[in-house]
C-alpha positions, 0 to 999 in steps of 0.5 A: 506750876501756876494755877492758871497754867494748870487750868489752861493745859487741860483746855489745850489738850482737849483742843489739840486732841480734837484738832488732831486728824480723826483716826480711820474708823472713828466718827467725828462725834466720837472723836469730839467726845474723846477730846472732851474726856481727855481734857477732863482726865488731864484736869483731874490729874493737875486739879487747877480747880476742885475735881468735882467742878472739873467733872461738872464742866466736862459734862456741861461741855459734852451736853452743849456739844450734843455728844455722850448718850448712846448713838451720839457717836454718829448723830448729835442728840436733842437738848432733852436727851442730853440733859437726861443723860447728863444727870444719870450719874446722880441716880447711880446707887454706888454714888449714893452709897459713897455719899452715905459713907461720909454721913456714917463717918459723921455718926462715928465722930459725933457718937465718940465710937470712932474715937474709942475704937481708934484708941483701942487700935492705937493702944494694941498696935500703936507701937508700930505704925506699920502694925496699924497698916496690917490691922487695916488690911486684916480687918478688910480681909475678914469683911471682904468675902461677906460684903460684896461692895467695897464702897460699903466695906471700906467707905462705910465700915473702915473709913469712919474708924481709920480717919479717927486715928490721925488727929490723935497724932496731930495729923490732918488733911490740911496739916501734917498729913504725912505724919500718919494720916496719909499712910493709913489712908493709902493702906486702906485704899490699897488693901481694899483693892487687893481684897476685892480681887481675892474673893469672888464676892469681894466686889460687885463687878466680880460676879457680874463679870462671870455673868457677862462671860457666861452670856458670851458663851464662856463658863469660867469658875465658881467661888472656890475656883476663883479663890484657888486661882488667885491664892498665891498672888493674894498671899503675896499682895496681902503681905506686901501692901502695907510694907510697900506703902511703908517704904514708898510713902513712909509715915513720919511717925513710926510708933512708940511706947509713949503713944501706947501709954497716951492711948491708954490714958485717953481711953480712961478719960473718955470713960464708960461707953455712952448711950449714943455709942451703944446706938451706933454699935447697934446700927452698925451691926444691923448694917453689917448684917444687911450688907453681908446678907443683902442677897438673902434679905433682898436689901441693896447695900445703898438702901442699907446705907440710907437706912443707917442715915435715917436711924442715926437721925432718929437716935439723934446721933447726927442732926439734920444740920450735920447732914446738910453741912457735910461738904465733903459728902456733897462734893464727892456726890457731884464729882463721882456723879458726873464722872460715872456719866462721862466714863459711860459716854466712851462706850455710848459714842463707840470709842471703846469699840473702836479701841477693841477693834484695832487692838484685836487686829494688832494682837493677831500677829503675836503668839497665843501667850503674848496675845493673852498677856497683851489682852490682860494688860490692855484690859487692866490699864484701860481702867484709867478710862473708867469710874467703876468696875461695873462700867468697865465690865459692862462696856468691855468684857464681852468685846475682849472675849470676842477679840480673844476668840478671833486669835488662833490658839488662845484658850478663851476660857483661860484668858477670860479668867485672867482678865477678870481676876485682877479687876479689884487690883485695877481700882488702885490706879486712879482716884475714881477707879472703884467704889471706895477710891473717891472716899479716900481721895476726898478725905484729903490725906493723900494729895492729888499728885501723890494719889496718881503717883502711888496709883501708878506704882502700886498698879504696876507692882500688882499686875507684875506680881499677877503676871509673874506668879499668877499666870504660871500658877494657873496654867501650870499647876491649878488649871485642872482644880479651877476648871 
């Protein structure tokens, strides 16, 4: 498709949505904002221009139209209010955590530590590319219970190591990415989405969801109950993810003994561990301790990441020019900063409340089981509209719990649990759906079209396994253990 056609389509979609008769119960300003958001999403899918620029344009259009902040679904806001709202995404701590993850990657690269660890992985598991996929999953699974930020876990810890492997095979984002880099990047993304649902502490939105539920009068589960509830699904998805990626998105390099031999020789060439590597190991261990014990130490994950940058600068692992010249990091800062704001605007203008209202009325005509499954599916796939799990929970969970309580025969406590358990899984749907998604998307190994296609395939597969295995397990076998 020609680039100018790709550029025209999002504009036409946005205009078409705006010109479509405003649905009953929706204010014109609300519909105007949704038309802008729809155009942005189509633009992100087609990507006729850089994704960050699309978000930048979208937020600018919303500002000029005076819609987005709370209350603007009814009345347009002043210029001062609009620009303050437009810039709120740049104060989002997750955005800065992702930015810091890219800088930490430079530290692993400059110190040589990333290459050394990558060589050791290749040396031990390089006989099989799928073995590397499982190594990524296992590493992430071990860290998941202790690091409640998937952006810190995947972006800050795994990203620098994993992205050091593909260049050894001549696989780069802009050249031969399908050799091995694309497979490893997608495995890392998908594996973290799975681990984010396995444990209550696997991602920040999980405990937030239980807090929101409690404030809505629904007490769900504790740490152990969450683990038991998701247990059979977690085992299946943990095993299936690298394998499914291997068949659907196969790497060209399958692994060989020659690769292992080469890795052993390269390990000998780089020699003994250097002082910069020792500094980088020490800094990483300190960061890991602070990330794991963030509640105990009272240090936020993003603060820790910023401290890591300062420490790397102090130890001369990276220079100030490295900091300023890291284009992917600054690109993702602009992209995710604008998208977080745009996604939050859907709630502000009342669009999501309208969706919840009409959905609740529709589900009243179904049986309790069908209505329950319907709520789970809608809550899951509506994540296409959100740039973070935190925003999703904050905007919609209480609304959906209210909807469930109005449906005769529905166990509100059960349906609440069923909605929140797969919140980590839904992050796989889009390049912006969870904290670590932009990190792997911006790496460039998985092309935009592939990212959306794989996100849909894996997202449908994950929710299908969850519905077919998880719901029968919880309702028929584990209900008394969990509650």
